[in-house]
N, C-alpha and C positions, 0 to 999 in steps of 0.2 A: 675083380680088380682089373683096371686098364693098364696095359704096359705102356710106359712112357719112353719116348725116344730120346736118346742123348744127342743134342744138336751138334756136339763136337765130333762124334763118331760118324754121323750121317750127313755132315755138312756137304752141300752141293747135291745131295740126293733128292729125288722127287718127293720123298716123304719128310724131308727136313722141316722142322718147325711144327709138326702136327700136334706136339704135346700141348700147344697153346690153344688148340681148337677143340671145342666141345664135340663129342662124337656125333650127336644128333644134328649138328649144323653142317656136317659134310653131305647129308642127303638133301637134295634140292628137287622138288617136284618138277617134272617137265611141263612146259606150257601145254595147254590143251591141244593145239595144232600139232605139236611134236608127237603126242600120244596117238593122234589120229593118223599121222603119217606112218607110225609104227604099225598100225592096224593094216594099212595098205602096202607095207614093205617099201616105203618111199624114203628117199634121202632127205636130209635136213632142209634143202632149198627147193625141193620139188613142190609144185602147187598141189593143194588138196583136190582130189577128184570130185567131179560133180555128182550129185545125187541122181543116179540112173538105176535101172533094174539090175544091171551087172554089179555095180558097186554096192547096192543094197544087199544083194545076195552075199557078197564078200563080207560086209559088215555083220550081217545076220549070222554067218558061220562063226565069225570071231566072238560075237556076244554069246551064242549058244555054247561055245567052248568055255567061256570064263564066268558068265553070270551064274549065281546060285539061286535056285528057286526052292520054295516060295519066298516072297518078300512083300512087306507092307509098303504101299505107296499111296500118294494122294493123286487124285485126278480132278482137273478143273478144265472146263470147256465153256466158253461163252457162246450161247446160241440165243439170239434175240427172241423173245424178251427175257429168257431164262439164263441163269448161270448154274450149270451142273457142277457140284463140288462134293467130294466125298472120299472116303478111304476105300481102297481096293486091295485085294491080295493077288499079286501076280503069281500065277501057277506055272507058266511056261511060255515059250515062244510058239507062235503059230507056224504050222507047217506051210511053207511057201507054195506047196502044191495045192493045198486047200484054200489058202488065202493069198492070192497072187500079190507080189510086191509091185508097188508103183510109187512114183516120186511125190504123189500128193498125200498119201497116208503114211508111207514109209513102212517100217517093220511093225508088224502087229504082234500083240502079246495077249495071251489068254489070261483073263482076270476074273475074280469073283466080285461082282458089284450087284448085290441083290440076287442076280443069277450069273451064270457063266457067260461072259461076253468077250468080244475081241476089241481091244483098244489100241490106238497107235502108241508105240513105246515113247515117242517124242512128247506125248502129253502127260506122262507120268513124272511125278517129282518124288524124290526119296529123301529121307532124313540124312543129313550129311554124315552121320556116324555109321550108316549102312555101308557095308563093303561094296555093294553094287553101285553106289551113288556116283562115283567118279566116272565109271564106264558109261553110265546112262547120260550123265551130263555131257561127256565128250560126244556121244552119239547125237544128243540134242543140238550141240553146237554145230556139228557137221551138217546135220539134216536141215537146219534152218538157215545156215549161212552159205551153203555150197549148192544152191539150186541153179 
């Protein structure tokens, strides 16, 4: 049961009138760029950093902390004259010492696609119901738009 506020008692208070608002409508998802600023500990008006080795390392550390593996994803890449498309199982992030970070490929992920291979994280798409989806979509947005 949800406690209702009495507007007479709390009139003028910050919480006045909340009894008319559905609890789930109070939560508003942050726009993607605000979540990316949070990753880099930036303020609301700070510009997003460019994709460079240092910022990729920072983003990789963030994702390594919050992503849960393994997860199912789809991988699609167009390479003339073929289109490679299929399901993969992401099993972990690549160690940046073994797979150096660069702004052309970005963060690499270890996946099972017939064999164990390394694929750019920015080329993976997840089901929107997957808990990792928003974090990877935010990374995709930053990686492709901040070069």
